[in-house]
C-alpha positions as CSV (number, residue, x, y, z in Angstrom):
1,M,31.3,-17.7,8.6
2,E,30.9,-20.6,6.1
3,S,29.4,-19.7,2.8
4,Q,26.6,-21.7,1.2
5,G,29.1,-23.0,-1.4
6,E,31.5,-24.2,1.3
7,M,28.6,-25.9,3.2
8,M,27.5,-27.7,0.0
9,D,31.1,-28.8,-0.7
10,R,31.4,-30.1,2.8
11,L,28.2,-32.0,2.7
12,R,28.9,-33.3,-0.7
13,T,32.3,-34.6,0.3
14,T,30.8,-36.3,3.3
15,F,28.2,-38.0,1.3
16,R,30.6,-39.3,-1.2
17,S,32.7,-40.8,1.8
18,G,29.8,-43.2,2.3
19,I,29.4,-42.3,6.0
20,T,25.6,-42.0,5.7
21,V,25.0,-45.4,4.1
22,P,25.3,-48.0,7.0
23,E,22.2,-48.9,8.9
24,Q,23.8,-48.1,12.2
25,F,24.8,-44.6,11.3
26,R,21.2,-43.9,10.2
27,R,19.8,-45.4,13.4
28,T,22.2,-43.2,15.5
29,Q,21.2,-40.1,13.7
30,L,17.4,-40.9,14.1
31,Q,18.0,-41.5,17.8
32,N,19.8,-38.3,18.1
33,L,16.9,-36.4,16.4
34,L,14.5,-38.1,18.9
35,S,16.7,-36.9,21.7
36,L,16.6,-33.4,20.3
37,I,12.9,-33.4,20.5
38,K,12.5,-35.0,23.9
39,E,15.3,-33.1,25.7
40,N,14.2,-29.6,24.4
41,E,10.5,-29.9,24.6
42,P,10.0,-26.9,26.9
43,Q,12.2,-24.6,24.7
44,I,10.5,-25.8,21.5
45,L,7.0,-25.2,23.0
46,E,8.1,-21.7,24.1
47,A,9.3,-20.9,20.6
48,L,6.0,-22.2,19.0
49,H,4.0,-20.1,21.5
50,K,6.0,-17.0,20.6
51,D,5.5,-17.6,16.9
52,L,1.9,-18.7,16.8
53,A,0.5,-18.7,20.4
54,K,0.2,-22.5,20.0
55,A,-1.4,-24.2,23.0
56,K,0.9,-26.8,24.5
57,F,-1.8,-29.5,23.7
58,E,-1.9,-28.7,20.0
59,A,1.9,-28.2,19.7
60,V,2.7,-31.5,21.3
61,L,0.4,-33.4,19.2
62,S,1.0,-31.7,15.9
63,E,4.7,-30.7,16.1
64,L,6.5,-33.0,18.5
65,D,4.6,-36.4,18.8
66,I,3.9,-36.6,15.1
67,V,7.7,-36.4,14.4
68,A,8.6,-38.7,17.2
69,N,6.1,-41.3,15.9
70,D,7.6,-41.2,12.5
71,I,11.1,-41.7,14.0
72,Y,9.9,-44.8,15.9
73,C,8.3,-46.1,12.6
74,A,11.6,-45.6,10.8
75,L,13.7,-47.3,13.6
76,D,11.3,-50.2,13.7
77,N,11.3,-50.8,9.9
78,L,14.6,-49.5,8.7
79,K,16.3,-53.0,8.4
80,T,13.3,-54.1,6.2
81,W,13.3,-51.0,4.1
82,M,17.0,-51.4,3.4
83,Q,16.7,-55.0,2.2
84,P,17.0,-55.5,-1.6
85,E,13.7,-56.3,-3.1
86,P,13.7,-59.4,-5.4
87,A,12.6,-58.9,-9.0
88,A,10.9,-61.5,-11.2
89,T,12.9,-63.0,-14.0
90,N,12.0,-64.7,-17.3
91,L,13.5,-67.8,-18.9
92,A,16.4,-65.9,-20.4
93,T,17.4,-64.6,-17.0
94,K,16.4,-67.5,-14.8
95,V,19.9,-68.0,-13.5
96,D,20.6,-64.4,-12.8
97,T,20.2,-62.5,-9.5
98,C,17.8,-59.6,-10.1
99,F,16.7,-57.1,-7.4
100,I,15.8,-53.5,-6.6
101,Q,18.3,-51.7,-4.4
102,R,17.2,-48.5,-2.6
103,E,20.1,-46.0,-2.7
104,P,20.4,-42.5,-1.0
105,L,20.0,-39.7,-3.4
106,G,22.7,-37.5,-2.1
107,V,22.4,-34.0,-0.6
108,V,18.8,-32.9,-0.3
109,L,17.2,-29.7,0.6
110,I,14.1,-29.4,2.8
111,I,12.3,-26.1,2.8
112,G,9.7,-25.9,5.6
113,A,6.6,-23.8,6.2
114,W,5.7,-21.5,9.1
115,N,2.4,-22.9,10.2
116,Y,3.9,-26.1,11.6
117,P,7.5,-25.0,11.7
118,I,9.0,-28.0,13.6
119,H,6.8,-30.7,12.0
120,L,7.4,-29.5,8.4
121,V,11.2,-29.5,8.6
122,L,11.9,-32.4,10.9
123,L,9.4,-35.0,9.7
124,P,10.7,-35.0,6.1
125,M,14.2,-34.9,7.7
126,V,13.3,-38.2,9.3
127,S,12.7,-39.7,5.9
128,A,15.9,-38.2,4.4
129,I,18.0,-39.5,7.2
130,A,16.5,-43.0,7.1
131,A,17.2,-43.2,3.3
132,G,20.8,-42.3,4.0
133,N,21.1,-38.7,2.7
134,C,22.9,-35.6,3.8
135,V,20.3,-32.8,4.5
136,V,20.1,-29.0,4.3
137,L,17.2,-27.6,6.3
138,K,15.6,-24.1,5.4
139,P,13.0,-23.3,8.1
140,S,10.6,-20.4,7.4
141,E,11.8,-17.0,8.5
142,I,8.1,-16.1,9.3
143,S,8.2,-18.3,12.3
144,A,11.4,-16.7,13.4
145,A,11.6,-18.0,17.0
146,T,11.3,-21.7,15.9
147,A,13.7,-21.3,13.0
148,S,16.3,-20.0,15.5
149,I,15.8,-22.9,17.8
150,V,16.1,-25.4,14.9
151,A,19.4,-23.7,13.8
152,D,20.7,-23.8,17.4
153,L,19.8,-27.5,18.1
154,I,20.5,-29.4,14.9
155,P,24.3,-28.8,15.1
156,K,24.3,-29.9,18.8
157,Y,22.6,-33.2,18.2
158,M,23.2,-34.1,14.6
159,N,26.4,-34.9,12.6
160,Q,27.5,-31.4,11.5
161,D,29.3,-32.9,8.4
162,C,26.0,-34.4,7.2
163,Y,23.2,-32.0,8.3
164,A,23.1,-28.2,8.1
165,V,20.6,-25.4,8.7
166,V,20.3,-22.3,6.6
167,T,18.2,-19.4,8.1
168,G,17.1,-16.2,6.5
169,G,14.4,-14.8,4.1
170,A,13.7,-14.9,0.5
171,E,17.1,-13.8,-0.7
172,E,18.9,-16.6,1.3
173,T,16.4,-19.1,-0.1
174,K,17.0,-17.8,-3.7
175,S,20.8,-18.1,-3.2
176,L,20.4,-21.6,-1.7
177,L,18.3,-22.7,-4.7
178,E,21.2,-21.8,-7.1
179,N,23.1,-24.8,-5.8
180,K,22.8,-28.2,-7.2
181,F,20.8,-30.6,-4.9
182,D,19.9,-34.2,-5.6
183,H,16.3,-33.6,-4.3
184,I,14.2,-30.6,-3.1
185,F,11.3,-31.1,-0.7
186,Y,9.1,-28.0,-0.4
187,T,6.1,-27.3,1.7
188,G,4.2,-24.1,1.2
189,S,2.2,-22.1,-1.3
190,Q,1.6,-22.8,-5.0
191,A,3.1,-19.4,-5.9
192,V,6.5,-20.2,-4.3
193,A,6.3,-23.8,-5.6
194,R,6.5,-22.4,-9.2
195,S,9.7,-20.6,-8.3
196,I,11.0,-23.8,-6.7
197,L,10.4,-25.7,-9.9
198,Q,12.0,-23.0,-12.0
199,A,15.1,-23.0,-9.8
200,A,15.3,-26.8,-9.9
201,A,15.0,-27.1,-13.7
202,P,18.6,-26.0,-14.7
203,H,20.0,-28.7,-12.6
204,L,17.2,-31.3,-13.5
205,T,16.6,-31.6,-9.7
206,P,13.6,-33.8,-8.8
207,V,11.2,-32.0,-6.6
208,T,8.5,-33.0,-4.0
209,L,5.8,-30.4,-3.6
210,E,3.5,-30.4,-0.5
211,L,1.1,-27.6,-1.2
212,G,-2.5,-26.8,0.0
213,G,-5.6,-25.8,-1.7
214,K,-9.2,-25.5,-0.7
215,C,-10.1,-28.7,1.1
216,P,-13.8,-29.4,1.0
217,C,-15.9,-30.9,3.7
218,F,-19.0,-32.4,2.1
219,I,-21.7,-33.1,4.7
220,Y,-24.7,-35.0,3.2
221,G,-27.3,-37.6,3.9
222,R,-27.9,-38.8,7.4
223,V,-25.5,-37.3,9.8
224,H,-25.1,-36.8,13.6
225,I,-25.0,-33.0,13.6
226,Q,-23.5,-32.6,17.0
227,S,-20.7,-35.1,16.3
228,A,-20.1,-33.6,12.9
229,A,-20.0,-30.0,14.2
230,R,-17.6,-30.9,16.9
231,R,-15.2,-32.8,14.6
232,L,-15.5,-30.1,11.9
233,A,-14.8,-27.3,14.4
234,W,-11.8,-29.0,15.8
235,A,-10.3,-29.7,12.4
236,K,-11.0,-26.2,11.1
237,F,-9.9,-24.1,14.0
238,F,-7.0,-26.2,15.1
239,N,-3.9,-23.9,14.9
240,A,-6.3,-21.1,14.2
241,G,-7.2,-22.6,10.9
242,Q,-3.6,-22.3,9.7
243,S,-3.4,-25.9,8.4
244,C,-2.9,-27.1,4.8
245,V,-5.4,-30.0,5.5
246,A,-7.9,-27.8,7.4
247,P,-11.5,-28.0,5.9
248,D,-11.6,-24.8,3.8
249,Y,-15.3,-24.8,3.1
250,V,-18.4,-26.8,3.8
251,L,-20.8,-28.1,1.2
252,C,-24.2,-29.3,2.6
253,S,-28.0,-29.0,2.0
254,P,-29.9,-26.0,3.2
255,E,-31.5,-28.1,5.9
256,T,-28.1,-29.4,7.1
257,R,-26.7,-25.8,7.2
258,D,-29.7,-24.7,9.4
259,A,-28.9,-27.4,11.9
260,L,-25.1,-27.1,11.6
261,V,-24.8,-23.3,12.4
262,P,-26.4,-23.4,15.9
263,A,-24.5,-26.6,16.7
264,L,-21.2,-24.9,15.6
265,R,-22.1,-21.9,17.7
266,Q,-22.5,-23.9,20.9
267,I,-19.4,-26.1,20.3
268,L,-17.2,-23.1,19.6
269,E,-18.4,-21.7,23.0
270,D,-17.6,-25.1,24.6
271,F,-14.2,-25.1,23.1
272,Y,-13.1,-21.5,23.6
273,G,-15.6,-19.9,25.9
274,K,-17.9,-16.9,25.5
275,E,-14.8,-14.8,24.9
276,P,-12.5,-16.8,22.5
277,R,-10.0,-13.9,22.6
278,S,-9.2,-14.9,26.2
279,S,-8.9,-18.6,25.6
280,P,-5.4,-20.1,26.0
281,D,-6.4,-22.8,23.5
282,L,-6.9,-20.6,20.5
283,G,-3.8,-19.7,18.5
284,R,-3.0,-16.4,16.8
285,I,-2.3,-15.5,13.2
286,V,1.4,-15.7,12.4
287,S,2.0,-12.2,11.2
288,D,0.4,-8.7,10.5
289,R,0.5,-9.4,6.8
290,H,-1.4,-12.7,7.1
291,W,-3.9,-11.0,9.6
292,S,-4.5,-8.2,7.2
293,R,-5.1,-10.6,4.3
294,L,-7.7,-12.5,6.3
295,T,-9.6,-9.3,7.6
296,D,-9.5,-7.9,4.0
297,M,-11.3,-11.1,2.8
298,L,-13.9,-10.7,5.6
299,Q,-14.5,-7.0,4.6
300,K,-14.9,-7.9,0.9
301,T,-17.0,-11.0,1.2
302,K,-20.6,-10.9,0.1
303,A,-21.4,-13.7,2.5
304,K,-23.2,-13.3,5.8
305,V,-21.2,-13.7,9.0
306,V,-23.2,-15.7,11.5
307,I,-20.5,-16.7,14.1
308,G,-17.5,-14.6,15.1
309,G,-16.0,-12.0,12.8
310,D,-14.2,-9.9,15.3
311,S,-10.4,-9.4,15.4
312,N,-7.6,-7.5,16.9
313,Q,-4.5,-6.5,14.9
314,E,-2.3,-5.8,18.0
315,E,-2.8,-9.5,19.1
316,K,-3.1,-10.8,15.6
317,Y,-6.3,-12.4,16.8
318,M,-9.2,-13.5,14.8
319,A,-12.2,-15.2,16.3
320,P,-13.5,-18.4,14.9
321,T,-15.8,-17.2,12.2
322,V,-18.5,-19.0,10.2
323,V,-20.2,-17.4,7.1
324,V,-23.2,-18.5,5.1
325,D,-24.9,-17.5,1.8
326,V,-21.5,-17.7,0.1
327,P,-21.5,-17.0,-3.7
328,E,-19.3,-19.5,-5.6
329,G,-17.3,-16.6,-7.1
330,D,-16.9,-14.9,-3.7
331,I,-13.4,-13.8,-2.5
332,L,-13.6,-16.6,0.2
333,M,-13.8,-19.1,-2.6
334,G,-10.8,-18.0,-4.5
335,E,-7.5,-18.8,-2.8
336,E,-7.0,-21.1,0.2
337,I,-8.3,-19.2,3.3
338,F,-5.6,-20.5,5.8
339,G,-7.2,-19.0,8.8
340,P,-10.2,-19.3,11.1
341,I,-12.9,-18.5,8.6
342,L,-15.4,-21.2,7.5
343,P,-17.7,-20.6,4.5
344,I,-20.8,-22.8,4.2
345,L,-22.2,-23.3,0.8
346,T,-25.4,-25.2,-0.1
347,V,-26.2,-27.8,-2.8
348,D,-29.4,-29.6,-3.5
349,S,-28.2,-33.0,-4.3
350,L,-25.2,-35.4,-4.0
351,E,-24.4,-35.1,-7.7
352,E,-24.4,-31.4,-7.4
353,G,-21.9,-31.5,-4.6
354,I,-19.6,-33.9,-6.4
355,E,-19.7,-31.8,-9.5
356,F,-18.9,-28.7,-7.5
357,I,-15.8,-30.4,-6.0
358,N,-14.7,-31.8,-9.4
359,R,-14.8,-28.5,-11.2
360,R,-12.2,-27.0,-8.9
361,D,-8.6,-27.9,-8.4
362,K,-7.9,-31.2,-6.7
363,A,-7.5,-30.6,-3.0
364,L,-4.8,-31.9,-0.6
365,A,-7.6,-33.5,1.5
366,L,-11.3,-34.2,1.0
367,Y,-13.7,-34.8,3.9
368,V,-17.1,-36.4,3.8
369,F,-19.4,-36.5,6.8
370,S,-22.3,-39.0,6.5
371,E,-23.7,-42.1,8.3
372,E,-24.4,-43.6,4.8
373,S,-21.5,-45.7,3.9
374,S,-22.7,-46.0,0.3
375,L,-22.7,-42.2,0.0
376,V,-19.2,-41.9,1.3
377,D,-18.1,-44.6,-1.1
378,T,-19.7,-42.8,-4.1
379,V,-17.8,-39.6,-3.3
380,L,-14.6,-41.5,-2.8
381,K,-15.0,-43.2,-6.2
382,K,-16.2,-40.1,-8.1
383,T,-13.6,-37.5,-6.8
384,S,-9.8,-37.2,-6.6
385,S,-7.7,-35.6,-3.8
386,G,-4.4,-36.0,-2.1
387,G,-6.0,-37.7,0.9
388,F,-9.5,-38.7,2.0
389,C,-11.1,-39.0,5.3
390,S,-14.7,-39.7,6.3
391,N,-16.5,-38.3,9.4
392,D,-13.4,-36.5,10.7
393,G,-10.7,-34.1,9.6
394,I,-6.9,-34.0,9.7
395,L,-6.5,-37.4,11.4
396,H,-5.5,-39.3,8.2
397,M,-2.2,-37.5,8.1
398,T,-1.2,-38.7,11.5
399,L,-0.7,-42.4,10.4
400,P,2.8,-43.2,9.2
401,S,1.3,-46.1,7.2
402,L,-0.6,-43.8,5.0
403,P,1.1,-41.7,2.3
404,F,0.7,-38.0,2.8
405,G,0.8,-35.8,-0.3
406,G,-1.1,-33.9,-2.9
407,V,-2.3,-34.4,-6.5
408,G,-2.5,-31.8,-9.3
409,A,-2.5,-28.3,-7.9
410,S,-2.2,-29.6,-4.3
411,G,1.3,-30.9,-5.0
412,F,3.1,-34.1,-6.0
413,G,5.1,-36.7,-4.2
414,S,4.4,-38.1,-0.8
415,Y,6.0,-38.9,2.6
416,H,5.4,-40.2,6.1
417,G,6.8,-43.7,7.1
418,R,7.8,-45.9,4.2
419,W,6.5,-43.3,1.7
420,G,9.1,-40.8,2.8
421,Y,11.8,-43.3,2.7
422,E,10.9,-44.0,-1.0
423,T,10.8,-40.3,-1.8
424,F,14.4,-39.8,-0.7
425,S,15.7,-43.0,-2.2
426,H,16.7,-44.1,-5.7
427,R,15.3,-47.5,-6.7
428,R,18.2,-49.0,-8.6
429,G,17.4,-52.0,-10.8
430,V,20.3,-54.6,-10.5
431,M,21.0,-57.7,-12.6
432,L,23.9,-59.9,-11.5
433,R,24.9,-62.2,-14.3
434,G,27.4,-65.2,-14.5
435,W,28.9,-66.9,-17.4
436,A,26.4,-69.8,-17.6
437,L,24.1,-70.6,-20.5
438,E,26.2,-68.9,-23.1
439,F,24.4,-70.9,-25.8
440,I,21.3,-68.8,-25.0
441,N,23.3,-65.6,-25.3
442,G,24.5,-66.8,-28.6
443,L,21.1,-66.4,-30.0
444,R,21.3,-62.6,-29.8
445,Y,24.6,-62.2,-31.6
446,P,24.9,-61.5,-35.4
447,P,24.5,-62.8,-37.9
448,Y,20.8,-62.4,-37.1
449,T,18.3,-65.2,-38.1
450,E,14.6,-65.5,-38.0
451,R,15.1,-68.7,-36.1
452,N,17.2,-67.1,-33.3
453,L,14.7,-64.3,-33.1
454,G,11.9,-66.7,-32.5
455,W,13.9,-68.5,-29.8
456,L,14.7,-65.2,-28.1
457,R,11.1,-64.1,-28.1
458,W,10.2,-67.4,-26.5
459,T,12.8,-67.1,-23.7
460,A,11.6,-63.5,-23.0
461,C,7.9,-64.5,-22.8
462,A,6.1,-64.2,-19.5
463,K,5.7,-67.6,-18.0
464,K,2.0,-67.8,-18.7
465,D,2.6,-67.2,-22.4
466,W,5.4,-69.8,-22.9
467,F,3.0,-72.2,-24.9
468,S,1.5,-69.4,-26.9
469,C,4.9,-67.8,-28.0
470,S,5.9,-69.1,-31.4
471,V,9.3,-70.4,-32.2
472,M,10.2,-70.0,-35.9
């Protein structure tokens, strides 16, 4: 069996050969990745159901189609993305050719997460391929069935000298991180992200971190309660709440809460029936450890459970759960919940809600539900988050035209569409000079004079300042 060191040497040699650079090679590999998804949909869906009991509907939308759409976006725009970008010049460089050239970084590492185990390894891989890199994928061992199918399919469809998959747990990941990569792309928890940064530091490897956090949903002012409850419930309980962009808690007025709770109760029954445990559309918690963490939170909370609350360890099942009267310092308001528990907190004013959001870490996504556009605009202007969406949840991350990424504690760097291409590219500034205008170059050679300095300052001025720049 090939060692990690041998794998890295193989990929590094391949990259240095230049095989990944031509546009046609990138296109072929992207098309191969698309074929992998389309030709193996049943097997992939089976693995996702084994790991997370994902309904086909949710799996197709959030795991397969989102990756396919990003591939289509890359194929449609690759030629444009690869074109040199002209750069402005000044008088001193007027006859020179100046541009920005995007170059692949080299061998990059993509470490995925278990909650969307296809999406979170293959979608960043799309960007890395489009940018011309060699790639090592490390799927999460927690979603073992999906990790196995990724490891099986990638070598069958993709160039084996350019792309590799490493499976295993924490020890394999730790060993992998001892190698020098040209970029590390990590999706997961803040705790592991700190370890990733420490491992990257000795090699000065740049890192993109896609983390989570407690994404607020602020419902305020005039709002259509039924529509708000329906969209909120879908975004929160999609994938059993195991989404980094799921609404983690709701902020609203006491009056809105009193109208929202019965609306959520009815809508959850509409979604999953009177017995959610029997619904084929409600996923399961990924592992016993994660199930125990969630049930422990429910046991320790001082909040009041008003919907759901029941669970079953054997099935790793937890009902869609809503709690109210949540103290700000409650266990549910500490770390990201990452499960089907929705706390509702109340505030008495728009300003109080904004202040509540701003005194916590910046979230990966912030949601505002209101019919008042001025109110939505106020929250947008007075807060900061990785992404922002009004009157819905999660949908903003499905557009390849929008950058997806965090800020502050929710991560740094972004991807999807052009943004992913930029993440996995080096922007190289290029100036191509000839031998003309040597008399201008002569101004910069010793012996230095005040007159030559004045002329040089004039030639380097921005065009709008030519007449204000002094020549001594």
